[in-house]
Every structure is written in structure tokens, then in C-alpha cells.
KOLNURO-884374 format. One record per residue: x, y, z of N, C-alpha, C, O in turn; residue in three letters. Coordinates in steps of 0.2 Angstrom, whole numbers, plus 2048, in hexadecimal, padded with zeros to 3 digits. Layout:
N
XYZXYZXYZXYZALA;...
% end
This chain:
133
0CB6334BA0C76384B90C963F4B90CF6414BAMET;0C46434B80C66494B60C764F4BD0C36504C1THR;0CC6524BD0CE6564C20C865C4C10C465D4BDTHR;0C86604C80C56664C80CA66C4C30C86714C0ASP;0CF66C4C40D266E4BD0D266D4B70D36724B3LYS;0D26674B60CE6664AE0C76684AC0C666C4A8ALA;0C26664B10BC6694B10BC6714B00B86734ABARG;0BE6744B30BF67B4B40C267E4AD0C06834ABTRP;0C667B4A90C867C4A30C567B49E0C567F499HIS;0C267649E0BB6744990B667849A0B567B495GLN;0B367A49F0AF6804A00B168649C0AE689497LEU;0B868649F0B968D49D0BB68E4940BB693491GLU;0BB68A4910BC68848B0B56884880B468B482LEU;0B168648B0AA6844870A668E4880A3690483GLY;0A769148D0A769748E0AA69C4880A76A0484ALA;0B06994880B569E4810B069C47B0AE6A1479ARG;0AE6964780AD6944730A46984730A369C46EGLU;0A169747809A69B4790996A34760956A5473GLN;09F6A74790A26AE47A0A36AD47309E6B1471ILE;0A66AC46E0A86AC4680A36AB4620A36AE45DMET;09F6A54650976A34600946AA4600936AE45BGLU;0936AC46708F6B34680926BB46608F6BF465ILE;0996BB46509C6BF46209B6C245D09A6C845BSER;09C6BB45809B6BA4510956BC44E0946BE448ALA;0906BD45408A6C04510896C744F0866C944BGLN;08E6CA45308F6D14540946D54510986D1450PHE;0956DA44E0996DE44C09A6E54510966EA450ASP;09F6E545709E6E945B0A06F24580A16F745CLEU;0A26F14530A36F845009D6F944E09D6FF44DASN;0976F744B0916F744808C6F544E08B6EF44FASN;0896F94530836F745507E6F645507B6F445APHE;07B6F544E0756F444E0766EF4490796EF443THR;0726EA44C0726E144906D6E044506D6DC440VAL;0656E54480616E344405E6E943F0606EE443SER;05B6EB43A0586EF43A0516F343B04F6F943AASN;04F6EF43E0486EF4430476F544404C6F6446GLN;0436F94450416FF4480406FC45003E6F7452PRO;04470245304270045B04270745E04470D45BTHR;04070646404370D46A04870F46A04C70B466SER;04B71346C05171546F052712477058710479ASP;04D71247B04D70D480050706480054703484ARG;04C70347A04D6FC4780546FA4750566F5475GLN;05770147105B6FF46D0616FF4720646FA472GLU;06170647706670647C06770148006D700482ILE;0616FD4830606F64860656F248206A6F0485GLN;0646F047D0676EC47906E6EC4770736E8476ARG;06F6F24760786F447607B6F247B07F6ED47BILE;0786F548107A6F448907C6ED48A0826EB48DALA;0786E94890786E148A07B6DE48507B6D8486LEU;07E6E14800826DD47A0886DE47D08C6D947CMET;08A6E24820906E54830926E04890986DD489PHE;08C6E148F08E6DE49408C6D749508D6D449BLEU;08A6D44910876CC48F08D6C848E08E6C3492GLU;0916C948B0956C448A09C6C349009F6BE492PRO;09C6C84920A26CA49909E6C54A10A06C14A5GLY;0976C749F0956C04A40946BA4A40936B64A9ALA;0946B849E0946B149B09B6AF49C09C6AA49ELEU;0A06B249C0A86B049B0A86B04A40AA6AA4A6ALA;0A66B34A70A66B44AE0A46B04B30A66AF4B8ALA;09D6AC4B00986A94B20946AC4B70916AA4BCGLY;0946B34B408E6B74B90886B74B70876B44B1LEU;0846BA4BA07C6BA4B807A6BE4B307E6C34B2PRO;0766BD4AF0756C14A80756C94AB0746CA4B1THR;0776CF4A70756D54AB06F6D84AA06D6D64A5PRO;06B6DC4AD0656E04AC0676E74AE06B6E94B3THR;0636EB4A80646F04AA0606F44AE05A6F54ADILE;0626F74B405D6FB4B605A7024B80557024BBGLU;05E7074B505970D4B305E7104AE06470F4AELYS;05A7134A905C7154A305971D4A305371E4A3MET;05E7214A205B7284A005F729498064727495ALA;05972E49505D73148D05C73848F05773A493ILE;05F73C48C05F74348C062745483068742482ALA;05F74848006274A47906374347605F73F476ASP;06974347406D73C471070739474074734472ASP;07073A47C07573748107273348606D735488THR;07472D48807072848C07672649107C726490ALA;07272549707572249E07171E4A006B71F4A0LEU;0747184A20717144A70757104AB07B7104ACLEU;07170B4AF0737084B50727014B306C6FF4B1THR;0786FD4B50786F54B30776F24B90786F64BDTRP;0766EC4BC0766E64BE0786E04BB0776DE4B6GLN;07D6DD4BF07E6D84BE0816D34C50876D34C6GLN;07D6D04C807D6CD4CD07F6D04D207B6D34D5GLY;0866D14D60876D64DB08B6DB4D808C6E04DDGLU;08E6DE4D10916E14CE08C6E54C90876E34C5THR;08E6EB4CC0886F04C908C6F64C40926F74C6ALA;08C6FA4C008E6FF4BD0897064B90837074BBGLY;08D7094B508970E4B108C70D4A909270A4A8MET;08870E4A408A70F49C08871649B08471849EMET;08D71949608A71F49308A71C48C08E71748ALEU;08471F48808471F48108172347F07C726481LEU;08572547608372947408072A46D08472646AARG;07A72D46807872A46407B73045C07973545BLYS;07F72D45A08273045407F72D44E07E72744EGLU;07E73144807B72F44307772A44207872543EGLN;07172B44806C72444706F71E44D06C71A450GLY;07472044E07671745207771A458079720459GLN;07571545D07771546307E71346508070E463TRP;08371846A08A71246908D71347108D719474GLY;08E70E47409471047B09971447B09D714477VAL;09971848109D71C4810A27194870A9718487LEU;09E7184890A571349109F70F495099710495THR;0A170C49909E70749D0A17044A10A77034A1TYR;09D7014A70A36FE4AB0A06FD4B409B7004B6GLY;0A26FB4B60A26FC4BE0A27024C10A77064C0GLY;09D7044C60A070B4CA09B7114C60987104C0GLY;09B7174C909671B4C50997204C009F7204BFALA;0957244BD0977284B709372D4BB08D72D4BCILE;0977334BD09573B4BF0967404BA09773F4B4ASP;0957454BE09574D4B909B74D4B509B74F4B0ALA;0A074A4B80A874D4B60A77474B00A77494AATHR;0A87424B20A773A4AB0A373D4A60A673E4A1THR;09D7404A60977414A209D74949C09F748496LEU;09E74E4A10A375249C0AA75049B0AD755498SER;0AD74B49C0B37484970B07454930B474548EGLU;0AA7434920A773F48B0A274448809D743485TYR;0A574A4890A175148409B750485097752480ASN;09774E48A09174F48C08E75848E09175C493VAL;08975A48B08976248E08676149408375D496PRO;08876649908676649D0807654A007F7614A4GLN;07B76949C07476949C07276149B06F7604A0THR;07475D49707175749707475349A07174E49BTHR;07A75549F07D7504A20797514AB07874C4AFGLY;0787574AB0727594AF06C7554B006A7524B5GLU;0697554AA06374F4A80637494AA05F7474ADALA;06A7464A606973F4A806A73E4AF0687394B2LEU;06E7424B306F73F4BA0677404BD06573B4C0LEU;0647454BC0607464BF05A7404BF05773E4C4LYS;05973F4B805473A4B60577334BA05372E4BCGLN;05E7324BB06072B4BD05F72D4C706172A4CBLEU;05C7324C705E7364CF0647344D30657324D9ASN;06A7364CE0717364D007273D4D107873E4D2LEU;06F7424D00707494D207174B4D80737504DAASN;
% end
């Protein structure tokens, strides 16, 4: 007879194997997986989900969704939802590549944006687009 603890351990090992398989497909230091041309919005969403999905899988949470997205200059700010959990993500485009500066639960405000060297006018535009001003 298999105990609940043993079943949980089997599920945990299976989830770890899935995460390792998924992680092997991506180089998290190089956010571009394909060379197919995409719009900035599509690329930002792809990168955001690439960061959020492995954690969701490991924790048995629902697949994350991108709720709102704002782009100003070479900076993007988005909100995401994952079951009962939500948060924000800040990205910057450098040398033609979008990369994540910070993400997690909770809000990103004007002070946080300035800590990541987002110009004040860009930060205001992002927050206004998301209706967070």
C-alpha cells in the first residue's frame, strides 16, 4: 500500500523532472529562443511566461496569465495573475533583446521604477497605461 507521503514524494519527483526538461529548452541568460520576428508585445509575453510557468508547475499552481501590459520607450511593465496570486514584472530592451529586470508578487510603483533607472517620464507613462497612477 502506498502512503500519502510516498505519493506526494512521487508527484514531487515527477514535477522536478518536468521542470528540468522544460528548463533544458531555455537559456535563461539569453531570452531569445527563436529567431522568428515577433512584435514587442508577443516577445514580452513569451519572456514573462517563460519566467512564471516553471514556478507554477513546481507549485502545482494554475498557468499564469498576463493581465495588462504597458510599453514606453525600451521599457515594459506588466501585471500577471496566477490563481489567487498576482504580481508585476519590469522588462527592458537592450541591444534588441527584452530582459526581465524584476518580477514577483506585489506592486511596482514609481519609486521601484526609479531604482531600476527607469526615467521618470517613462515610468509615469507606464503607470498611466496600466491605470496605476
